[in-house]
C-alpha positions as CSV (number, residue, x, y, z in Angstrom):
1,M,35.0,-41.6,-13.7
2,I,37.9,-41.9,-11.5
3,N,40.3,-42.0,-14.4
4,E,39.0,-38.8,-16.0
5,K,41.3,-35.8,-16.0
6,I,40.3,-33.0,-13.7
7,N,40.9,-29.5,-15.1
8,F,41.4,-27.8,-11.8
9,K,42.9,-24.3,-11.8
10,P,43.6,-22.8,-8.4
11,P,42.2,-19.3,-7.8
12,K,44.5,-16.3,-8.4
13,N,45.6,-14.3,-5.4
14,Y,45.7,-11.1,-7.4
15,L,43.5,-9.1,-9.8
16,E,44.6,-9.1,-13.4
17,H,44.4,-5.8,-15.2
18,R,42.9,-6.0,-18.7
19,E,44.9,-3.1,-20.2
20,K,48.4,-1.9,-19.7
21,A,48.8,-0.4,-16.3
22,V,52.2,1.2,-17.1
23,E,52.8,3.6,-19.9
24,T,56.3,3.0,-21.4
25,K,56.1,5.5,-24.2
26,E,57.9,2.9,-26.3
27,K,61.1,3.5,-24.4
28,F,61.1,-0.1,-23.1
29,K,59.8,-3.1,-24.9
30,H,59.4,-5.1,-21.6
31,V,58.7,-4.0,-18.1
32,I,58.3,-6.4,-15.1
33,A,58.3,-6.6,-11.3
34,L,56.3,-3.6,-10.3
35,T,56.1,-2.7,-6.6
36,L,54.1,0.1,-5.1
37,N,54.9,2.2,-2.0
38,P,52.1,2.0,0.6
39,K,53.5,5.1,2.4
40,A,52.8,7.1,-0.8
41,N,49.2,5.8,-0.9
42,Y,50.3,3.3,-3.7
43,K,50.7,6.2,-6.2
44,E,54.5,5.8,-6.4
45,G,56.7,2.8,-6.9
46,V,59.5,1.1,-8.7
47,I,59.5,-1.0,-11.8
48,R,62.2,-3.2,-13.5
49,C,62.7,-2.2,-17.1
50,I,64.5,-4.6,-19.5
51,T,67.1,-2.6,-21.5
52,S,68.6,-5.5,-23.5
53,R,68.3,-9.2,-24.1
54,K,70.9,-11.7,-25.5
55,G,70.3,-15.3,-26.3
56,D,67.3,-17.6,-26.1
57,I,65.2,-17.4,-23.0
58,E,64.7,-21.2,-23.0
59,K,68.4,-22.0,-23.2
60,K,71.2,-21.8,-20.6
61,G,73.3,-18.6,-20.8
62,Y,70.4,-16.2,-21.6
63,I,71.1,-12.7,-20.4
64,A,68.6,-9.9,-19.7
65,K,69.9,-6.6,-18.6
66,S,67.6,-4.3,-16.7
67,L,67.4,-1.0,-14.7
68,L,65.1,0.1,-12.0
69,Y,62.9,3.1,-12.7
70,K,60.5,5.2,-10.5
71,I,56.8,5.2,-11.5
72,K,53.9,7.6,-10.6
73,G,50.2,7.4,-11.0
74,D,47.0,9.0,-9.9
75,S,45.2,5.7,-9.5
76,L,46.0,2.0,-9.5
77,D,44.9,1.8,-13.1
78,K,47.6,3.9,-14.8
79,F,51.3,4.6,-14.1
80,I,54.0,6.4,-16.0
81,I,57.7,5.7,-15.8
82,T,59.5,8.8,-14.6
83,K,63.2,8.6,-13.9
84,K,65.9,6.0,-13.3
85,L,66.2,5.0,-9.6
86,D,69.6,6.1,-8.3
87,I,71.2,3.4,-6.1
88,K,74.1,4.3,-3.9
89,N,77.4,2.6,-5.0
90,E,75.5,1.2,-8.0
91,K,78.7,1.1,-10.2
92,K,80.3,-1.3,-7.6
93,L,77.6,-3.9,-8.1
């Protein structure tokens, strides 16, 4: 009994949404890293949208280019991507 494998999965510290919570309108194939603004009652936020990928994700040298976009929603269930987030001196980065 001691040598049996234990299939323990720690509990998740978040709720997983069963459907897409962000409408991309097919503009972006991948969106990641969503953050919501508590000062806007969690109805606005920022999301990272992948604009291009080059290479193999499992190999050294993989490049993923992305941009930050604003999002809006009436509830925590559905958001839409609105416009690109303008960052001061972005071209210098």
